[in-house]
N, C-alpha and C positions, 0 to 999 in steps of 0.2 A: 392461494397459500403461501405462507411463507415456507421455503424451502429449508434454510438454516440460516444462522447467525453468523456473520463474519466480522471478527473484531480484530481490526488494521490497527498495529502499533506501529504511529508513524515515528521511527526511532532519531533520524538526523538527517540532515542537509550535509552535503561534501562538497566544498570548493564553488558554491553559488556563484553566479556571476555578480561581479563588483558593480556592474552598469558604469554611470559616469563618476565613480571613485570614492562616492560618499558613503557612509555606512549604510548597511542595510538592516532591516528589521523583518526577518521572515517568517512566515507562517506557512501553514500547507493547507489544502483543501482538497477533501476527498468527495467524489462523487460518483453514486451508483444509483441509475435511472434518474427518480425524482429526489432521492436521498444526499444530502448536501451536509458535510461535518466539517469542521475546522479545527486545527490544532492552536493552542496559544501561538502568541508572537514572542519572538526571542530577539533582544534587542542588540543591536550594532555588532553583527557578525555574519560570516558568509558560511560558516559550520556550526550551524545550531542543533543544539541537543533538544530534542522536543520530547520524546517519549511519552507521547499521548495515545492513549488505546479509544479508538473510533470505532462501535458497533455499527453494522448496517444489516437490515434483514435483507437475506438474498431471494428474489421474488423469481428472478431468472437468469440462470447460472451463465447463460449465454451472453448476457450483458457485460461489458469491460466494466472496470472501475478507473476512473481517472484520478490522477494526481496533479494538482497544480500548485505551483509555489507563488508567492506573492509577496512584495515589499510593502508594509506598513507604513502609509505615508500620513502626515497629520493633518496638511492643508491640501492634500490633491487626492486624485483616485489611487488606490493602491496599485502598484506597477508588477505586471506580471514577469515572473521570473523561470519561465518554462514549465514544461508540462511533460506528463508520461501517462500511459495508460497498460494496465496488464488485465490479463485474460484469466479468471478463476477456473475454466474448465479442466487443466491438469489437476487443479486442487480437488475439484468435485470427484473427477475419475479416481485419484487416488484414495478417497474416502470410500468410494464405490469399492473400490479392490480390497481394502482393508477396514471394514467398518470398526473392528475390534482393537482396542491399542495392541502395539508391538511394544516390545521392550524400547525402554528409554533411548532414544539417539538412534533408532533404526530409520534408515533413508529409504523411502519409498519410491521417489521420484527425482532425477536430475533434471532440469531445462536448460538448455544451452541458449546463450545470447545468439539471435538471429535478427536477420534485417526485418523480421515480421513480429518482433517483439522488441520492447525498451529495455532489455535486462542489460546491464553493463558486466555482469559475469555471472558464472551459474548459479542457477536457484535450486533450492534443495528443500524437497518436502520430506518432513519426518517426524515422527511420534517423539512427544515430550510431556512427561507427567499426564499421561492418558488424554492429550490433545493432539490432533494431526494439527501440524504448523508449518508454514513456508516463510522462508527468509529469501527477500529478494531485494537486489541492489538496482536502483531503474536510473537509466542517464535520462536528464530533461532533454527536452527538445525545443525547438524553436527558441535557442537561446546558446551563447556561446560555451559555457560549461555549466556542471553542475550534477549532482547525483542524490535521490533520496535512497536511505534504506529503509525497509518496512520489515515486519514481521507478522504473518497473518496466522491466524488461529480458527479452525473451523469447529463451530457448535452446531452439533447436528440435533434436530428438532423430531424427537418421535412421532411416528405418524399419528396425527389426530384422528380418532375415530369418526367423530361424526363431521367431515369437513363436505 
């Protein structure tokens, strides 16, 4: 059964790789287990502003979420511009510890960048407008440069009685 819903606001890309110097038309693809969601394409930029909200059903909180950036090509296959993944377990943990809303802006958890995550700066889990949120900036792997800024929002589903 569905554990919760997770809204991933894919906010923007920063200094994406130029590749062979021509313009880029980037979009991001978010995957969680079998769910695949895409942002829109932003034309001719390596600093795209997407601000697309993608919502996935969390079936297994131990599954990582992956984010891959692609360059949209008209006549050939879209080119991969790096990828990253993140773990939602700290987010799940924070929600279990504080299932009820705390005052706006209360930070419950800080996650530091490390060799075992893709964070390029500290990530904060905090309460805002009665939602538990997490801000993260991911460094893209398998490419020379680029980061993606995300904001996660946890949407709890009250236990269904007859599951």
